[in-house]
Short mmCIF file of the C-alpha atoms (twelve columns), coordinates in Angstrom:
data_MODEL
# 
_entry.id   MODEL 
# 
loop_
_atom_site.group_PDB 
_atom_site.id 
_atom_site.type_symbol 
_atom_site.label_atom_id 
_atom_site.label_alt_id 
_atom_site.label_comp_id 
_atom_site.label_asym_id 
_atom_site.label_seq_id 
_atom_site.Cartn_x 
_atom_site.Cartn_y 
_atom_site.Cartn_z 
_atom_site.pdbx_PDB_model_num 
ATOM 1   C CA . UNK A 1   3.701   -4.924  25.311  1 
ATOM 2   C CA . UNK A 2   3.409   -1.315  24.971  1 
ATOM 3   C CA . UNK A 3   2.006   0.088   21.823  1 
ATOM 4   C CA . UNK A 4   4.728   2.789   21.797  1 
ATOM 5   C CA . UNK A 5   7.288   0.065   20.874  1 
ATOM 6   C CA . UNK A 6   5.238   -1.310  18.164  1 
ATOM 7   C CA . UNK A 7   7.558   -0.218  15.300  1 
ATOM 8   C CA . UNK A 8   10.595  -1.816  16.717  1 
ATOM 9   C CA . UNK A 9   8.683   -4.945  17.759  1 
ATOM 10  C CA . UNK A 10  7.096   -5.491  14.500  1 
ATOM 11  C CA . UNK A 11  10.197  -5.210  12.516  1 
ATOM 12  C CA . UNK A 12  12.156  -7.279  15.000  1 
ATOM 13  C CA . UNK A 13  9.658   -9.999  15.544  1 
ATOM 14  C CA . UNK A 14  7.649   -10.373 12.487  1 
ATOM 15  C CA . UNK A 15  10.199  -12.728 10.914  1 
ATOM 16  C CA . UNK A 16  9.866   -15.037 13.938  1 
ATOM 17  C CA . UNK A 17  6.290   -15.775 13.316  1 
ATOM 18  C CA . UNK A 18  4.613   -17.847 14.507  1 
ATOM 19  C CA . UNK A 19  6.731   -17.684 17.845  1 
ATOM 20  C CA . UNK A 20  5.655   -14.124 18.300  1 
ATOM 21  C CA . UNK A 21  2.099   -14.744 16.725  1 
ATOM 22  C CA . UNK A 22  0.045   -13.847 19.850  1 
ATOM 23  C CA . UNK A 23  2.105   -10.737 20.816  1 
ATOM 24  C CA . UNK A 24  1.817   -9.347  17.224  1 
ATOM 25  C CA . UNK A 25  -1.698  -10.083 16.862  1 
ATOM 26  C CA . UNK A 26  -2.471  -8.083  20.014  1 
ATOM 27  C CA . UNK A 27  -0.550  -5.175  18.828  1 
ATOM 28  C CA . UNK A 28  -2.030  -5.150  15.350  1 
ATOM 29  C CA . UNK A 29  -5.646  -5.431  16.548  1 
ATOM 30  C CA . UNK A 30  -5.133  -1.981  18.301  1 
ATOM 31  C CA . UNK A 31  -3.802  -0.442  15.075  1 
ATOM 32  C CA . UNK A 32  -6.004  -1.772  12.250  1 
ATOM 33  C CA . UNK A 33  -7.158  1.156   10.014  1 
ATOM 34  C CA . UNK A 34  -10.540 0.901   8.244   1 
ATOM 35  C CA . UNK A 35  -9.251  1.722   4.782   1 
ATOM 36  C CA . UNK A 36  -11.705 2.291   1.902   1 
ATOM 37  C CA . UNK A 37  -10.980 3.858   -1.597  1 
ATOM 38  C CA . UNK A 38  -11.843 7.399   -2.639  1 
ATOM 39  C CA . UNK A 39  -13.496 7.542   -5.998  1 
ATOM 40  C CA . UNK A 40  -12.770 11.222  -6.221  1 
ATOM 41  C CA . UNK A 41  -9.215  10.415  -6.495  1 
ATOM 42  C CA . UNK A 42  -9.441  7.482   -8.845  1 
ATOM 43  C CA . UNK A 43  -7.730  7.719   -12.366 1 
ATOM 44  C CA . UNK A 44  -10.301 7.403   -15.193 1 
ATOM 45  C CA . UNK A 45  -8.967  3.952   -16.199 1 
ATOM 46  C CA . UNK A 46  -9.748  2.477   -12.714 1 
ATOM 47  C CA . UNK A 47  -12.941 0.900   -11.395 1 
ATOM 48  C CA . UNK A 48  -13.684 0.494   -7.779  1 
ATOM 49  C CA . UNK A 49  -15.866 -2.049  -6.341  1 
ATOM 50  C CA . UNK A 50  -19.254 -1.206  -4.785  1 
ATOM 51  C CA . UNK A 51  -17.821 -1.372  -1.114  1 
ATOM 52  C CA . UNK A 52  -14.745 0.650   -2.273  1 
ATOM 53  C CA . UNK A 53  -12.468 -1.947  -1.087  1 
ATOM 54  C CA . UNK A 54  -11.171 -3.282  -4.385  1 
ATOM 55  C CA . UNK A 55  -9.686  -1.502  -7.629  1 
ATOM 56  C CA . UNK A 56  -8.830  -2.870  -11.042 1 
ATOM 57  C CA . UNK A 57  -7.575  -1.285  -14.266 1 
ATOM 58  C CA . UNK A 58  -9.726  -1.206  -17.402 1 
ATOM 59  C CA . UNK A 59  -8.658  -0.341  -20.939 1 
ATOM 60  C CA . UNK A 60  -11.422 2.079   -21.728 1 
ATOM 61  C CA . UNK A 61  -11.448 5.318   -19.714 1 
ATOM 62  C CA . UNK A 62  -14.705 5.851   -17.812 1 
ATOM 63  C CA . UNK A 63  -16.734 8.842   -19.281 1 
ATOM 64  C CA . UNK A 64  -18.440 11.790  -17.462 1 
ATOM 65  C CA . UNK A 65  -15.964 11.801  -14.433 1 
ATOM 66  C CA . UNK A 66  -15.398 15.192  -13.015 1 
ATOM 67  C CA . UNK A 67  -11.786 16.393  -13.232 1 
ATOM 68  C CA . UNK A 68  -11.514 17.341  -9.650  1 
ATOM 69  C CA . UNK A 69  -8.309  18.653  -8.044  1 
ATOM 70  C CA . UNK A 70  -7.952  15.351  -6.087  1 
ATOM 71  C CA . UNK A 71  -8.217  13.002  -9.134  1 
ATOM 72  C CA . UNK A 72  -5.104  11.537  -10.618 1 
ATOM 73  C CA . UNK A 73  -4.873  11.917  -14.510 1 
ATOM 74  C CA . UNK A 74  -1.709  10.509  -15.426 1 
ATOM 75  C CA . UNK A 75  -0.570  7.911   -12.821 1 
ATOM 76  C CA . UNK A 76  -3.274  5.312   -12.512 1 
ATOM 77  C CA . UNK A 77  -3.764  4.995   -8.892  1 
ATOM 78  C CA . UNK A 78  -6.331  5.707   -6.285  1 
ATOM 79  C CA . UNK A 79  -6.110  6.879   -2.678  1 
ATOM 80  C CA . UNK A 80  -7.925  6.146   0.580   1 
ATOM 81  C CA . UNK A 81  -10.762 8.179   1.838   1 
ATOM 82  C CA . UNK A 82  -8.940  8.848   5.091   1 
ATOM 83  C CA . UNK A 83  -5.298  10.150  5.475   1 
ATOM 84  C CA . UNK A 84  -3.094  10.199  8.536   1 
ATOM 85  C CA . UNK A 85  -1.247  13.120  10.244  1 
ATOM 86  C CA . UNK A 86  -0.175  11.100  13.358  1 
ATOM 87  C CA . UNK A 87  -0.330  7.756   15.060  1 
ATOM 88  C CA . UNK A 88  0.174   4.239   14.049  1 
ATOM 89  C CA . UNK A 89  -1.820  2.485   11.419  1 
ATOM 90  C CA . UNK A 90  -1.842  -0.937  9.791   1 
ATOM 91  C CA . UNK A 91  -3.728  -2.474  6.659   1 
ATOM 92  C CA . UNK A 92  -3.559  -5.306  4.402   1 
ATOM 93  C CA . UNK A 93  -3.812  -5.579  0.689   1 
ATOM 94  C CA . UNK A 94  -4.461  -8.677  -1.325  1 
ATOM 95  C CA . UNK A 95  -2.337  -8.632  -4.381  1 
ATOM 96  C CA . UNK A 96  -2.894  -12.457 -5.186  1 
ATOM 97  C CA . UNK A 97  -1.178  -13.581 -8.466  1 
ATOM 98  C CA . UNK A 98  -1.073  -10.193 -10.073 1 
ATOM 99  C CA . UNK A 99  2.098   -9.440  -12.122 1 
ATOM 100 C CA . UNK A 100 2.096   -5.686  -11.655 1 
ATOM 101 C CA . UNK A 101 1.150   -3.578  -8.660  1 
ATOM 102 C CA . UNK A 102 2.329   -0.976  -6.230  1 
ATOM 103 C CA . UNK A 103 1.144   -0.123  -2.776  1 
ATOM 104 C CA . UNK A 104 2.193   2.396   -0.083  1 
ATOM 105 C CA . UNK A 105 1.423   6.017   0.745   1 
ATOM 106 C CA . UNK A 106 1.699   9.519   -0.487  1 
ATOM 107 C CA . UNK A 107 1.768   13.042  0.874   1 
ATOM 108 C CA . UNK A 108 -1.076  15.332  0.512   1 
ATOM 109 C CA . UNK A 109 0.693   17.822  -1.822  1 
ATOM 110 C CA . UNK A 110 1.839   15.390  -4.585  1 
ATOM 111 C CA . UNK A 111 1.178   16.329  -8.239  1 
ATOM 112 C CA . UNK A 112 -1.947  14.567  -9.500  1 
ATOM 113 C CA . UNK A 113 -2.376  15.953  -12.905 1 
ATOM 114 C CA . UNK A 114 1.011   15.750  -14.874 1 
ATOM 115 C CA . UNK A 115 3.729   13.213  -15.609 1 
ATOM 116 C CA . UNK A 116 5.386   12.172  -12.403 1 
ATOM 117 C CA . UNK A 117 8.108   9.973   -10.861 1 
ATOM 118 C CA . UNK A 118 6.786   8.437   -7.724  1 
ATOM 119 C CA . UNK A 119 9.815   8.526   -5.348  1 
ATOM 120 C CA . UNK A 120 10.147  9.630   -1.780  1 
ATOM 121 C CA . UNK A 121 11.576  13.071  -3.000  1 
ATOM 122 C CA . UNK A 122 8.386   13.589  -4.861  1 
ATOM 123 C CA . UNK A 123 6.245   12.400  -1.874  1 
ATOM 124 C CA . UNK A 124 5.601   8.707   -2.660  1 
ATOM 125 C CA . UNK A 125 6.750   5.750   -0.480  1 
ATOM 126 C CA . UNK A 126 5.917   2.579   -2.243  1 
ATOM 127 C CA . UNK A 127 7.101   -1.031  -2.870  1 
ATOM 128 C CA . UNK A 128 6.267   -2.456  -6.302  1 
ATOM 129 C CA . UNK A 129 6.090   -5.610  -8.484  1 
ATOM 130 C CA . UNK A 130 6.551   -5.742  -12.236 1 
ATOM 131 C CA . UNK A 131 6.983   -8.384  -14.931 1 
ATOM 132 C CA . UNK A 132 5.702   -10.895 -12.503 1 
ATOM 133 C CA . UNK A 133 8.957   -11.612 -10.540 1 
ATOM 134 C CA . UNK A 134 10.713  -8.029  -9.995  1 
ATOM 135 C CA . UNK A 135 10.179  -6.530  -6.539  1 
ATOM 136 C CA . UNK A 136 11.556  -3.087  -5.540  1 
ATOM 137 C CA . UNK A 137 11.189  -0.355  -3.027  1 
ATOM 138 C CA . UNK A 138 10.921  2.805   -5.041  1 
ATOM 139 C CA . UNK A 139 13.729  4.525   -3.477  1 
ATOM 140 C CA . UNK A 140 16.483  6.505   -5.434  1 
ATOM 141 C CA . UNK A 141 17.784  4.389   -7.090  1 
ATOM 142 C CA . UNK A 142 15.380  1.596   -6.676  1 
ATOM 143 C CA . UNK A 143 16.132  -0.956  -3.936  1 
ATOM 144 C CA . UNK A 144 15.821  -4.484  -5.380  1 
ATOM 145 C CA . UNK A 145 13.713  -6.648  -2.873  1 
ATOM 146 C CA . UNK A 146 14.768  -10.400 -2.730  1 
ATOM 147 C CA . UNK A 147 11.632  -12.089 -1.728  1 
ATOM 148 C CA . UNK A 148 11.728  -15.714 -0.976  1 
ATOM 149 C CA . UNK A 149 7.945   -16.438 -1.055  1 
ATOM 150 C CA . UNK A 150 5.664   -14.543 -3.394  1 
ATOM 151 C CA . UNK A 151 3.321   -12.474 -1.293  1 
ATOM 152 C CA . UNK A 152 -0.342  -13.050 -1.768  1 
ATOM 153 C CA . UNK A 153 -1.185  -10.307 0.701   1 
ATOM 154 C CA . UNK A 154 1.049   -7.349  1.799   1 
ATOM 155 C CA . UNK A 155 0.740   -5.841  5.249   1 
ATOM 156 C CA . UNK A 156 1.545   -2.115  5.648   1 
ATOM 157 C CA . UNK A 157 2.420   -0.367  8.902   1 
ATOM 158 C CA . UNK A 158 2.674   3.332   9.243   1 
ATOM 159 C CA . UNK A 159 4.320   4.864   12.336  1 
ATOM 160 C CA . UNK A 160 3.863   8.615   11.545  1 
ATOM 161 C CA . UNK A 161 5.877   10.040  14.467  1 
ATOM 162 C CA . UNK A 162 8.692   7.560   14.039  1 
ATOM 163 C CA . UNK A 163 8.883   8.255   10.405  1 
ATOM 164 C CA . UNK A 164 8.681   4.601   9.211   1 
ATOM 165 C CA . UNK A 165 6.579   2.878   6.752   1 
ATOM 166 C CA . UNK A 166 7.107   -0.816  6.911   1 
ATOM 167 C CA . UNK A 167 5.906   -3.509  4.443   1 
ATOM 168 C CA . UNK A 168 5.334   -7.342  5.482   1 
ATOM 169 C CA . UNK A 169 4.701   -10.399 3.397   1 
ATOM 170 C CA . UNK A 170 1.600   -11.793 5.269   1 
ATOM 171 C CA . UNK A 171 1.886   -15.093 3.270   1 
ATOM 172 C CA . UNK A 172 5.078   -16.147 4.975   1 
ATOM 173 C CA . UNK A 173 5.016   -13.655 7.880   1 
ATOM 174 C CA . UNK A 174 8.226   -11.888 6.938   1 
ATOM 175 C CA . UNK A 175 9.510   -8.316  6.797   1 
ATOM 176 C CA . UNK A 176 9.926   -6.926  3.272   1 
ATOM 177 C CA . UNK A 177 11.167  -3.379  3.647   1 
ATOM 178 C CA . UNK A 178 11.032  -0.138  5.902   1 
ATOM 179 C CA . UNK A 179 11.152  3.334   4.581   1 
ATOM 180 C CA . UNK A 180 12.679  5.822   7.219   1 
ATOM 181 C CA . UNK A 181 11.853  9.585   6.558   1 
ATOM 182 C CA . UNK A 182 10.401  12.650  8.276   1 
ATOM 183 C CA . UNK A 183 6.723   13.084  7.516   1 
ATOM 184 C CA . UNK A 184 5.331   16.702  7.657   1 
ATOM 185 C CA . UNK A 185 2.057   16.269  5.731   1 
ATOM 186 C CA . UNK A 186 -1.158  14.237  5.726   1 
ATOM 187 C CA . UNK A 187 -0.204  10.840  4.141   1 
ATOM 188 C CA . UNK A 188 -2.839  8.876   2.050   1 
ATOM 189 C CA . UNK A 189 -2.737  5.116   1.584   1 
ATOM 190 C CA . UNK A 190 -2.049  4.548   -2.320  1 
ATOM 191 C CA . UNK A 191 -3.049  1.694   -4.576  1 
ATOM 192 C CA . UNK A 192 -1.842  0.914   -8.014  1 
ATOM 193 C CA . UNK A 193 -3.218  -2.075  -9.569  1 
ATOM 194 C CA . UNK A 194 -1.069  -1.976  -12.617 1 
ATOM 195 C CA . UNK A 195 -1.720  -1.757  -16.339 1 
ATOM 196 C CA . UNK A 196 -3.663  -4.645  -17.547 1 
ATOM 197 C CA . UNK A 197 -1.376  -6.995  -19.353 1 
ATOM 198 C CA . UNK A 198 -3.423  -10.109 -20.106 1 
ATOM 199 C CA . UNK A 199 -5.524  -12.169 -17.619 1 
ATOM 200 C CA . UNK A 200 -2.933  -12.469 -15.032 1 
ATOM 201 C CA . UNK A 201 -2.981  -8.909  -14.048 1 
ATOM 202 C CA . UNK A 202 -6.847  -8.380  -14.654 1 
ATOM 203 C CA . UNK A 203 -7.559  -9.231  -10.973 1 
ATOM 204 C CA . UNK A 204 -8.091  -6.139  -8.585  1 
ATOM 205 C CA . UNK A 205 -6.174  -5.061  -5.597  1 
ATOM 206 C CA . UNK A 206 -8.333  -5.656  -2.623  1 
ATOM 207 C CA . UNK A 207 -8.087  -4.185  0.994   1 
ATOM 208 C CA . UNK A 208 -8.769  -7.114  3.399   1 
ATOM 209 C CA . UNK A 209 -9.148  -7.192  7.075   1 
ATOM 210 C CA . UNK A 210 -6.598  -9.470  8.827   1 
ATOM 211 C CA . UNK A 211 -9.307  -11.917 9.888   1 
ATOM 212 C CA . UNK A 212 -7.255  -14.901 9.381   1 
ATOM 213 C CA . UNK A 213 -5.095  -14.012 12.330  1 
ATOM 214 C CA . UNK A 214 -7.956  -15.087 14.535  1 
# 
């Protein structure tokens, strides 16, 4: 199977898992991105793990953080250390039993300092969960997502040249949603762990390698 056809094949065949297991595993192994979190972009209420693979929200803002141009000061999110201007890239995020989160990408020129509405028009392509059971793609207006099995892990596949960003429920091997757009800037993987609302949302978002596909 040619890597050039991967966007079409992933969207068409992911829901047929495990019938297409071996073909999809072969494709994704060629596309796995080594994603780590960039502390220079992290909102002051976010804490990263030592290996920079996990992020969680804390009630008290961290002190003595330099207010760099890269740092988000209103929207409590963090970006990856590496962005993409071409190619095809796949990564997975463990969301577990969290009740509030968002994952996706944003373009390089997004506003990071003031109040914002994270939509494709403003440079954000995301899916989100809130209130424990409400899923949506953050289009204009939001597109409700009717998910049969609650995802514990979300797969994200970017095909820059094709202009697609696809999300997959790794838990039941199903396609969730695909954005289609024209990308002209560097895109950064984005992680929003959600405001802490009791113990259920205290857990971090964690970037995981798809090793369980072996």
